[in-house]
N, C-alpha and C positions, 0 to 999 in steps of 0.2 A: 655537776652536770645537769643541764636542762632535760626535762622529761620529754619523751616523743611526742610528736603533735597530737593534741587531743582536742575535740570540739568542746569548748566551754561557752555557755551562753551568757551574754552581757545583761546586767540588770537594767531596769527601765530607767528613763530620765529622772534624775533625782529632783525632788521637790524643794523649794527654797525654804519652806517653813517647817519641815519634818524630816526625820531620819527614814531610810530605807533598809529593810532587812531582806536580803536577797538569799534564799534558800538554794544551794548548789548541791544537787543529789545525782546519783547515777541514773541515766535514763532507764526508765522502766521501774523505778522504785515506786511502789503504791503510795499515794499521799497519806494513807493511814499510818505508815511507818513514822512520819513526822508530824502528825496532826497535833500531838500534844505540845510539841515546841512552837508550832504555829499559833496554837491558843495562847501559849506562855507569852510570847512576843506582843500579842493583842492585848494582853492583860497588863504586861509591864510598861507598854508604851502605846496606848490607845491611838495616839495620833500619827504612828507610823505607817508607812506603807510597807506591805509584805508582798514579796514577788518570789514565784517559784521558777527555777531555771534547770532543767534536766541536763546532764553533760553526757556526752557520747565517749565512746572508747578512744577514737582516733580521727585525725583529719585525713580527708582525701582530696581537698581543694584548698586554694589559698583562702577562699571566702571563710572556710572552716578555721583555718589558721588565725586569720584576723579575729574571729570570735574568740578563739583561744588566748590570743595576745591580750585582748581587752580583759579578758578574766584574770589573766596573771597580774595586770596592772591593779586589779582589785584586790589581789591577795588570796583569790580562790584557787589554792594549790593542794588542798586536802579535802577529800570527800568523805562523808557529807559535812558541809559546813554552812554556816550563816555569816555573810559579809555585811557589816553595818557600814552604812554611807550617809553622808551629810551633803549639803551644797558644794563642799569643797572637795568631795570625792570619798572613796573608801578610806577607813581608818582602822578597822578590826575585823578579823575573821575568827570565828568562833566554832570549835568542832561541835557538831550537832548533838552528839551523845553526851556532851558536857554542858549543854546550855541550861541556865536556870537564871533566876532573877539576879542572883549575886554576879554571875558572869556577864550578864546585860549591863549591870550598874558599872562594873570594871571596865567593860568595853567603851562606855561612855567617856571615861576618863581618858582614854586613849586618844580621843579627839582633840584634847589640849596638850598632847605630848610634844615637846620641843623637837623630838626626832621624827616627827610625822613627815616632814618634807624630805629628810634623808631617806626614810624607808619608802617613800613613793617613788623617789629617784632610782633606788635600787630595783624596785619592781618594774619601773619603766625600762631600765637597763635589761633585765631579764626578759621582759616582753619582746623588746627589739632584738635581742639575741635569738629568741625563739622564732621570730618571724623570719630572720635571716636564714636559720637553719632549715626551716619548713620550706622557705623558697628554694633552697638547693635541692631538696628532695622532691619537691612537688612541681616545680616549674621548669619549662624547657630552658635551658642555658644559652640563649642566643648571645652574640657578641655584645649586643647593646645592654642586655640584661646582666652579663658577666661584668661589664665595665660598672653598672650601677651597684652591683653587690660588692665589688671590690671596694668601691667608695664607701658603702655603708659599713663594710668589715673594718675599714681603716678608722672610721668614725668611732665605732664601738671599741676598738682597741685603745685609741686616744682616751676614751671616757673611763677604761678599765686599767689605768696606769697603777691603781691602788690595789688592784685585784690581780696578782700575778697568774693565778690559775684560770681565770676567765681570759686573760690575755693570751697565754699559751693555748687554751682550747680555741679561741677565735683564729689564731695564727694557724693552727694545725689542721682544724676541721673546716676552715672556710677560706682564709687568704691564700695559704699554700696550694689547695686544689683549684682555687679559682684562677690563680696565676698559671698554673699548669695547664688548665683549661684554655686560657688565653694564648699560651704557647701553642697548643695543638691545634687551635683554630687558625692561628696564624700560619702554621706549617701546612695545613690542608688548603688554605686559600691561596698560598704561593705555590704549592707543589714541591717546596724544597725548604732546606733550612737556610735561612737569611740572617743578616746581622740584626734585623728586628727580632725574629724569634730567638736568637741567641741571646740577645739582651732581655728578653721576657723570661727566658729559662734561667739566666743569672739572677733575676729579681725573684723568681719563686724560690732559688736556692737559698737566697739570703734570708727571705722570710722563713724558711724552714730553719736555718741555722740560728736566727734570733730566738726562735721558739726553744731550741735545743739549749742555747747558751743562758737563757734567762734563769733556768732551774734545771740543770741537766738530771737531777735525782728524781724529779717529779714524773708522773705517768706520761705526761705530754712530751716532756724533755727526752725521756728514754725512747718514745715512739719517733720523736722527730730525730734523734740519732740513728735509729735503725733505718727510717726512711732516707736519711742522708747517705748513709752507707750503701743502701740499695742503688740509689742514684750514681753514686761513685762508681760502682761496679758496672752498672748499665752503660755508663758513658766510656768507661774503659773498654769494654766489649765491643761497642760501636766503633771506636777508633781503631781497634784491631781488625776489624771486619772492613774497614775503608780500604 
């Protein structure tokens, strides 16, 4: 599960001829606490750029969330840490308390790793999921925005076909509630239940059942089952009241 939105600051523009070491620390951390590591980087790689980026506790705006997503793309998911980047982007994240010359040398080897592109793609996926969830929490869900979020959620679910847990989480936490919101917005706009709102409700139910059926024993699968039963009872009661 992704962490709750947290404001992370992105490193400076990467130089073409040298690496950049971005120090991600909790906001308010005195520079003296990582001065030795700062000097160590300078000694180990005199041509490198060194950047300090304090991290806040949580996001309260989408601008904050955008910064957080960029940092997730860089691999800055543990504090405090140092992210090493070159002209192609970030390729290593080192815990600050374990930083030494050997760790720096080993980190450089990661730049040549054949898994680098795959790891970057995974970070990009996580960052995009983070932005989607942050948007659901921080933005007003207008009909236009809901439609855009549904499209983005489906895109991410297609990208997560090899990740059942991520697929289920997107379906349960994003797609299903978004479709239910579309249903509710359509009901309010028409002032009554219509064939269109019925179709949207059935679409939401289908999304919920897909989450349940993919892995019924997972946490998301069980929650989807419980929600499906709740919907079933609610619809039965509504019919009895008509």
